[in-house]
FIKOLRO-902022 format. One record per atom (N, C-alpha, C): residue number from 1; residue in one letter; chain; atom name; x, y, z. Coordinates in Angstrom, 3 decimals. Layout:
FIKOLRO-902022
{site NUM, "A", "A", "CA", {X, Y, Z}};
...
This chain:
FIKOLRO-902022
{site 1, "M", "A", "N", {15.631, 16.842, 0.619}};
{site 1, "M", "A", "CA", {14.763, 17.459, -0.494}};
{site 1, "M", "A", "C", {15.318, 17.899, -1.783}};
{site 2, "T", "A", "N", {14.881, 17.922, -3.048}};
{site 2, "T", "A", "CA", {16.159, 18.896, -3.918}};
{site 2, "T", "A", "C", {14.490, 18.965, -4.199}};
{site 3, "T", "A", "N", {14.506, 20.333, -5.040}};
{site 3, "T", "A", "CA", {13.119, 20.867, -5.829}};
{site 3, "T", "A", "C", {13.108, 20.075, -7.215}};
{site 4, "G", "A", "N", {11.752, 19.832, -7.335}};
{site 4, "G", "A", "CA", {10.497, 19.150, -7.915}};
{site 4, "G", "A", "C", {10.961, 17.487, -7.621}};
{site 5, "E", "A", "N", {11.384, 17.512, -6.890}};
{site 5, "E", "A", "CA", {11.157, 16.029, -5.966}};
{site 5, "E", "A", "C", {10.180, 15.489, -5.504}};
{site 6, "K", "A", "N", {9.232, 14.430, -5.972}};
{site 6, "K", "A", "CA", {8.142, 13.909, -5.336}};
{site 6, "K", "A", "C", {8.208, 13.723, -3.936}};
{site 7, "P", "A", "N", {8.157, 13.914, -3.000}};
{site 7, "P", "A", "CA", {7.891, 13.144, -1.739}};
{site 7, "P", "A", "C", {7.405, 12.081, -1.622}};
{site 8, "R", "A", "N", {8.393, 10.768, -0.774}};
{site 8, "R", "A", "CA", {8.039, 8.828, -0.460}};
{site 8, "R", "A", "C", {6.635, 9.097, -0.166}};
{site 9, "V", "A", "N", {5.528, 8.482, -0.837}};
{site 9, "V", "A", "CA", {4.480, 8.031, 0.152}};
{site 9, "V", "A", "C", {4.670, 6.769, 0.886}};
{site 10, "L", "A", "N", {5.057, 5.702, 0.036}};
{site 10, "L", "A", "CA", {4.887, 4.774, 0.723}};
{site 10, "L", "A", "C", {6.352, 4.166, 1.071}};
{site 11, "L", "A", "N", {6.136, 3.854, 2.507}};
{site 11, "L", "A", "CA", {7.364, 3.828, 3.092}};
{site 11, "L", "A", "C", {8.260, 2.364, 2.834}};
{site 12, "H", "A", "N", {6.630, 1.286, 3.470}};
{site 12, "H", "A", "CA", {7.330, 0.404, 3.521}};
{site 12, "H", "A", "C", {6.212, -1.148, 3.481}};
{site 13, "A", "A", "N", {6.025, -1.704, 3.458}};
{site 13, "A", "A", "CA", {5.244, -2.557, 3.333}};
{site 13, "A", "A", "C", {4.919, -2.955, 5.149}};
{site 14, "Y", "A", "N", {3.474, -3.403, 5.338}};
{site 14, "Y", "A", "CA", {3.294, -3.376, 6.444}};
{site 14, "Y", "A", "C", {2.623, -5.410, 6.530}};
{site 15, "V", "A", "N", {3.714, -6.051, 7.050}};
{site 15, "V", "A", "CA", {3.173, -7.157, 7.521}};
{site 15, "V", "A", "C", {2.794, -7.695, 8.887}};
{site 16, "T", "A", "N", {1.949, -8.032, 8.248}};
{site 16, "T", "A", "CA", {1.025, -9.462, 10.478}};
{site 16, "T", "A", "C", {0.634, -10.585, 9.999}};
{site 17, "E", "A", "N", {-0.035, -11.454, 11.114}};
{site 17, "E", "A", "CA", {-0.382, -11.926, 10.567}};
{site 17, "E", "A", "C", {-2.000, -11.786, 9.862}};
{site 18, "K", "A", "N", {-2.820, -11.475, 10.119}};
{site 18, "K", "A", "CA", {-3.634, -10.127, 9.771}};
{site 18, "K", "A", "C", {-3.918, -9.964, 8.293}};
{site 19, "A", "A", "N", {-2.459, -8.976, 8.051}};
{site 19, "A", "A", "CA", {-2.324, -8.607, 6.658}};
{site 19, "A", "A", "C", {-1.977, -9.545, 6.132}};
{site 20, "M", "A", "N", {-1.945, -10.701, 6.155}};
{site 20, "M", "A", "CA", {-1.197, -11.555, 5.291}};
{site 20, "M", "A", "C", {-2.616, -12.293, 4.990}};
{site 21, "D", "A", "N", {-3.366, -12.595, 6.133}};
{site 21, "D", "A", "CA", {-4.606, -12.894, 5.401}};
{site 21, "D", "A", "C", {-5.362, -12.659, 4.875}};
{site 22, "E", "A", "N", {-5.395, -10.850, 5.108}};
{site 22, "E", "A", "CA", {-6.750, -10.042, 3.976}};
{site 22, "E", "A", "C", {-5.294, -10.377, 2.353}};
{site 23, "M", "A", "N", {-4.024, -10.438, 2.801}};
{site 23, "M", "A", "CA", {-3.899, -10.613, 0.634}};
{site 23, "M", "A", "C", {-4.353, -11.959, 0.667}};
{site 24, "E", "A", "N", {-4.435, -12.807, 1.009}};
{site 24, "E", "A", "CA", {-5.012, -14.362, 0.557}};
{site 24, "E", "A", "C", {-6.204, -14.291, -0.212}};
{site 25, "R", "A", "N", {-7.301, -13.949, 1.030}};
{site 25, "R", "A", "CA", {-8.195, -13.769, 1.551}};
{site 25, "R", "A", "C", {-9.175, -12.894, 0.385}};
{site 26, "Q", "A", "N", {-8.740, -11.290, 0.998}};
{site 26, "Q", "A", "CA", {-9.275, -10.510, 0.035}};
{site 26, "Q", "A", "C", {-8.660, -9.526, -1.217}};
{site 27, "N", "A", "N", {-7.759, -9.570, -1.224}};
{site 27, "N", "A", "CA", {-7.175, -9.405, -2.356}};
{site 27, "N", "A", "C", {-6.157, -7.651, -1.892}};
{site 28, "K", "A", "N", {-5.738, -7.337, -0.522}};
{site 28, "K", "A", "CA", {-5.040, -6.250, -0.335}};
{site 28, "K", "A", "C", {-3.510, -6.962, -0.151}};
{site 29, "L", "A", "N", {-3.005, -5.653, 0.233}};
{site 29, "L", "A", "CA", {-1.908, -4.624, 1.340}};
{site 29, "L", "A", "C", {-1.809, -4.010, 1.833}};
{site 30, "E", "A", "N", {-0.862, -4.227, 3.290}};
{site 30, "E", "A", "CA", {-0.802, -2.434, 3.724}};
{site 30, "E", "A", "C", {0.700, -1.908, 3.797}};
{site 31, "F", "A", "N", {-0.079, -0.525, 3.627}};
{site 31, "F", "A", "CA", {1.317, -0.177, 4.188}};
{site 31, "F", "A", "C", {1.735, 0.661, 4.582}};
{site 32, "V", "A", "N", {2.849, 0.976, 5.524}};
{site 32, "V", "A", "CA", {3.023, 2.284, 6.253}};
{site 32, "V", "A", "C", {3.404, 3.540, 5.314}};
{site 33, "V", "A", "N", {2.574, 4.439, 5.795}};
{site 33, "V", "A", "CA", {2.485, 5.347, 5.045}};
{site 33, "V", "A", "C", {2.837, 7.146, 5.180}};
{site 34, "E", "A", "N", {3.549, 7.967, 4.547}};
{site 34, "E", "A", "CA", {4.048, 9.463, 5.159}};
{site 34, "E", "A", "C", {3.010, 9.518, 5.977}};
{site 35, "R", "A", "N", {2.990, 10.215, 7.077}};
{site 35, "R", "A", "CA", {2.680, 11.129, 7.718}};
{site 35, "R", "A", "C", {1.255, 11.729, 6.982}};
{site 36, "R", "A", "N", {1.819, 12.523, 6.054}};
{site 36, "R", "A", "CA", {0.945, 13.609, 5.279}};
{site 36, "R", "A", "C", {-0.385, 12.895, 3.939}};
{site 37, "A", "A", "N", {-0.236, 11.564, 3.925}};
{site 37, "A", "A", "CA", {-0.558, 11.123, 2.824}};
{site 37, "A", "A", "C", {-2.055, 10.843, 3.125}};
{site 38, "T", "A", "N", {-2.691, 11.609, 1.939}};
{site 38, "T", "A", "CA", {-4.303, 11.136, 2.222}};
{site 38, "T", "A", "C", {-4.822, 9.312, 1.168}};
{site 39, "R", "A", "N", {-6.152, 9.029, 0.426}};
{site 39, "R", "A", "CA", {-5.950, 8.032, 0.239}};
{site 39, "R", "A", "C", {-5.948, 8.246, -1.439}};
{site 40, "G", "A", "N", {-5.681, 9.471, -1.930}};
{site 40, "G", "A", "CA", {-5.843, 9.971, -3.111}};
{site 40, "G", "A", "C", {-4.092, 9.715, -3.333}};
{site 41, "D", "A", "N", {-3.513, 10.112, -2.441}};
{site 41, "D", "A", "CA", {-1.796, 9.974, -2.762}};
{site 41, "D", "A", "C", {-1.238, 8.703, -2.886}};
{site 42, "V", "A", "N", {-1.945, 7.973, -1.878}};
{site 42, "V", "A", "CA", {-1.102, 6.316, -1.507}};
{site 42, "V", "A", "C", {-2.250, 5.606, -3.126}};
{site 43, "K", "A", "N", {-3.401, 6.073, -3.503}};
{site 43, "K", "A", "CA", {-3.930, 4.985, -4.462}};
{site 43, "K", "A", "C", {-2.446, 5.678, -6.071}};
{site 44, "R", "A", "N", {-2.363, 6.505, -6.087}};
{site 44, "R", "A", "CA", {-1.687, 7.203, -7.546}};
{site 44, "R", "A", "C", {-0.518, 6.286, -7.391}};
{site 45, "A", "A", "N", {0.538, 6.580, -5.437}};
{site 45, "A", "A", "CA", {2.073, 6.014, -5.405}};
{site 45, "A", "A", "C", {1.840, 4.860, -5.715}};
{site 46, "V", "A", "N", {0.030, 3.491, -5.093}};
{site 46, "V", "A", "CA", {0.364, 2.330, -5.476}};
{site 46, "V", "A", "C", {0.713, 2.097, -7.438}};
{site 47, "E", "A", "N", {-0.295, 2.497, -7.827}};
{site 47, "E", "A", "CA", {-0.576, 2.638, -8.954}};
{site 47, "E", "A", "C", {1.013, 2.843, -10.160}};
{site 48, "D", "A", "N", {1.411, 3.821, -9.609}};
{site 48, "D", "A", "CA", {2.281, 4.058, -10.398}};
{site 48, "D", "A", "C", {3.642, 3.041, -10.124}};
{site 49, "L", "A", "N", {3.861, 3.164, -9.057}};
{site 49, "L", "A", "CA", {5.289, 2.056, -8.693}};
{site 49, "L", "A", "C", {5.018, 0.400, -8.868}};
{site 50, "Y", "A", "N", {3.553, 0.200, -8.810}};
{site 50, "Y", "A", "CA", {3.587, -0.971, -9.153}};
{site 50, "Y", "A", "C", {2.589, -1.532, -10.290}};
{site 51, "K", "A", "N", {2.201, -0.804, -11.293}};
{site 51, "K", "A", "CA", {1.312, -0.664, -12.446}};
{site 51, "K", "A", "C", {0.707, -1.705, -11.964}};
{site 52, "A", "A", "N", {-0.357, -1.544, -11.364}};
{site 52, "A", "A", "CA", {-1.498, -2.013, -10.730}};
{site 52, "A", "A", "C", {-3.448, -1.505, -10.493}};
{site 53, "K", "A", "N", {-4.002, -1.839, -10.787}};
{site 53, "K", "A", "CA", {-5.237, -1.291, -10.396}};
{site 53, "K", "A", "C", {-5.587, -1.399, -9.300}};
{site 54, "V", "A", "N", {-5.957, -0.176, -8.328}};
{site 54, "V", "A", "CA", {-6.231, 0.040, -6.895}};
{site 54, "V", "A", "C", {-7.694, 0.011, -7.344}};
{site 55, "A", "A", "N", {-8.755, -0.450, -5.745}};
{site 55, "A", "A", "CA", {-10.446, -0.540, -5.928}};
{site 55, "A", "A", "C", {-10.842, 0.409, -4.887}};
{site 56, "K", "A", "N", {-9.891, -0.268, -3.906}};
{site 56, "K", "A", "CA", {-9.897, 0.728, -2.650}};
{site 56, "K", "A", "C", {-9.093, 1.582, -1.886}};
{site 57, "V", "A", "N", {-8.975, 2.324, -0.849}};
{site 57, "V", "A", "CA", {-7.276, 2.344, 0.098}};
{site 57, "V", "A", "C", {-8.701, 2.779, 1.101}};
{site 58, "T", "A", "N", {-8.076, 2.378, 1.854}};
{site 58, "T", "A", "CA", {-8.727, 2.582, 3.919}};
{site 58, "T", "A", "C", {-7.305, 3.129, 4.406}};
{site 59, "I", "A", "N", {-7.585, 4.315, 5.253}};
{site 59, "I", "A", "CA", {-6.922, 4.659, 6.012}};
{site 59, "I", "A", "C", {-6.460, 4.377, 7.367}};
{site 60, "K", "A", "N", {-5.946, 4.206, 8.659}};
{site 60, "K", "A", "CA", {-6.139, 4.090, 9.688}};
{site 60, "K", "A", "C", {-4.541, 4.275, 10.456}};
{site 61, "V", "A", "N", {-4.560, 5.063, 11.810}};
{site 61, "V", "A", "CA", {-3.106, 5.374, 12.121}};
{site 61, "V", "A", "C", {-3.275, 4.853, 13.416}};
{site 62, "G", "A", "N", {-1.644, 3.618, 13.344}};
{site 62, "G", "A", "CA", {-1.718, 2.946, 14.615}};
{site 62, "G", "A", "C", {-0.357, 3.081, 14.799}};
{site 63, "R", "A", "N", {-0.091, 1.619, 15.822}};
{site 63, "R", "A", "CA", {1.150, 2.407, 16.750}};
{site 63, "R", "A", "C", {2.558, 2.432, 16.243}};
{site 64, "P", "A", "N", {2.762, 1.324, 14.456}};
{site 64, "P", "A", "CA", {3.838, 1.831, 13.203}};
{site 64, "P", "A", "C", {3.770, 3.076, 12.845}};
{site 65, "G", "A", "N", {2.852, 3.637, 12.806}};
{site 65, "G", "A", "CA", {2.211, 4.950, 12.313}};
{site 65, "G", "A", "C", {1.160, 5.149, 11.804}};
{site 66, "K", "A", "N", {1.206, 5.748, 10.171}};
{site 66, "K", "A", "CA", {-0.396, 5.439, 9.460}};
{site 66, "K", "A", "C", {-0.259, 4.500, 8.249}};
{site 67, "I", "A", "N", {-1.278, 4.017, 8.109}};
{site 67, "I", "A", "CA", {-1.168, 2.404, 7.734}};
{site 67, "I", "A", "C", {-2.362, 2.236, 6.810}};
{site 68, "A", "A", "N", {-2.286, 2.443, 5.633}};
{site 68, "A", "A", "CA", {-2.834, 2.375, 4.552}};
{site 68, "A", "A", "C", {-3.241, 0.425, 3.955}};
{site 69, "T", "A", "N", {-4.552, 0.094, 4.397}};
{site 69, "T", "A", "CA", {-4.734, -0.708, 3.150}};
{site 69, "T", "A", "C", {-5.413, -1.133, 2.100}};
{site 70, "V", "A", "N", {-4.958, -1.198, 1.126}};
{site 70, "V", "A", "CA", {-5.152, -1.066, -0.117}};
{site 70, "V", "A", "C", {-6.112, -2.442, -1.347}};
{site 71, "R", "A", "N", {-7.161, -2.227, -1.269}};
{site 71, "R", "A", "CA", {-7.397, -3.537, -2.203}};
{site 71, "R", "A", "C", {-7.366, -3.578, -3.732}};
{site 72, "F", "A", "N", {-6.406, -4.396, -4.405}};
{site 72, "F", "A", "CA", {-6.909, -4.455, -6.082}};
{site 72, "F", "A", "C", {-7.917, -4.958, -6.654}};
{site 73, "T", "A", "N", {-7.988, -5.032, -7.617}};
{site 73, "T", "A", "CA", {-9.121, -5.046, -8.546}};
{site 73, "T", "A", "C", {-9.268, -6.303, -9.180}};
{site 74, "K", "A", "N", {-9.536, -7.341, -9.475}};
{site 74, "K", "A", "CA", {-9.578, -8.712, -9.758}};
{site 74, "K", "A", "C", {-8.581, -9.002, -10.912}};
{site 75, "D", "A", "N", {-8.607, -7.630, -11.089}};
{site 75, "D", "A", "CA", {-7.076, -8.855, -12.501}};
{site 75, "D", "A", "C", {-6.122, -8.105, -12.153}};
{site 76, "Y", "A", "N", {-6.134, -8.163, -11.004}};
{site 76, "Y", "A", "CA", {-4.671, -7.930, -10.120}};
{site 76, "Y", "A", "C", {-4.114, -8.754, -8.865}};
{site 77, "S", "A", "N", {-3.343, -9.833, -9.171}};
{site 77, "S", "A", "CA", {-3.209, -10.297, -7.385}};
{site 77, "S", "A", "C", {-1.777, -9.399, -6.587}};
{site 78, "S", "A", "N", {-2.746, -9.232, -5.374}};
{site 78, "S", "A", "CA", {-2.300, -9.025, -4.054}};
{site 78, "S", "A", "C", {-0.882, -9.885, -3.512}};
{site 79, "E", "A", "N", {-1.137, -10.863, -4.169}};
{site 79, "E", "A", "CA", {0.860, -11.778, -3.618}};
{site 79, "E", "A", "C", {1.114, -11.491, -4.661}};
{site 80, "D", "A", "N", {1.184, -11.366, -5.681}};
{site 80, "D", "A", "CA", {2.241, -11.020, -6.440}};
{site 80, "D", "A", "C", {3.044, -9.802, -6.472}};
{site 81, "I", "A", "N", {2.119, -8.266, -6.191}};
{site 81, "I", "A", "CA", {2.279, -7.388, -5.494}};
{site 81, "I", "A", "C", {2.780, -7.367, -4.703}};
{site 82, "G", "A", "N", {3.106, -8.405, -3.450}};
{site 82, "G", "A", "CA", {3.346, -8.749, -2.017}};
{site 82, "G", "A", "C", {5.027, -8.816, -2.711}};
{site 83, "S", "A", "N", {5.095, -9.515, -3.841}};
{site 83, "S", "A", "CA", {6.441, -10.351, -3.598}};
{site 83, "S", "A", "C", {7.076, -9.581, -4.124}};
{site 84, "R", "A", "N", {6.889, -8.342, -4.682}};
{site 84, "R", "A", "CA", {7.720, -7.424, -5.546}};
{site 84, "R", "A", "C", {7.758, -5.950, -4.302}};
{site 85, "A", "A", "N", {7.270, -6.357, -3.168}};
{site 85, "A", "A", "CA", {7.389, -5.632, -2.187}};
{site 85, "A", "A", "C", {8.225, -5.473, -0.894}};
{site 86, "G", "A", "N", {8.591, -6.651, -1.689}};
{site 86, "G", "A", "CA", {9.580, -6.438, 0.187}};
{site 86, "G", "A", "C", {8.888, -8.164, 0.957}};
{site 87, "V", "A", "N", {7.200, -8.700, 0.893}};
{site 87, "V", "A", "CA", {6.731, -9.297, 2.096}};
{site 87, "V", "A", "C", {7.351, -10.247, 2.315}};
{site 88, "F", "A", "N", {6.829, -11.466, 0.732}};
{site 88, "F", "A", "CA", {7.929, -12.122, 0.928}};
{site 88, "F", "A", "C", {9.572, -12.665, 1.219}};
């Protein structure tokens, strides 16, 4: 990493049957994130990258690494953002 370069917070979208259900029913997406990422880091990264307002971020550590669940405000569709994130 060169000087002044920001570390990558979002590694990739995390797609499971449960994640797909949450996307449809609760306007949420899941991402595998960098181990040192905080909820604030994830919120800023998602808002900057996808130009969407985040309502809430929760983080859990699982087998694939650190997973962030991001819920968007009603003004933004997680399905639209998911298609840009490579879920479909």
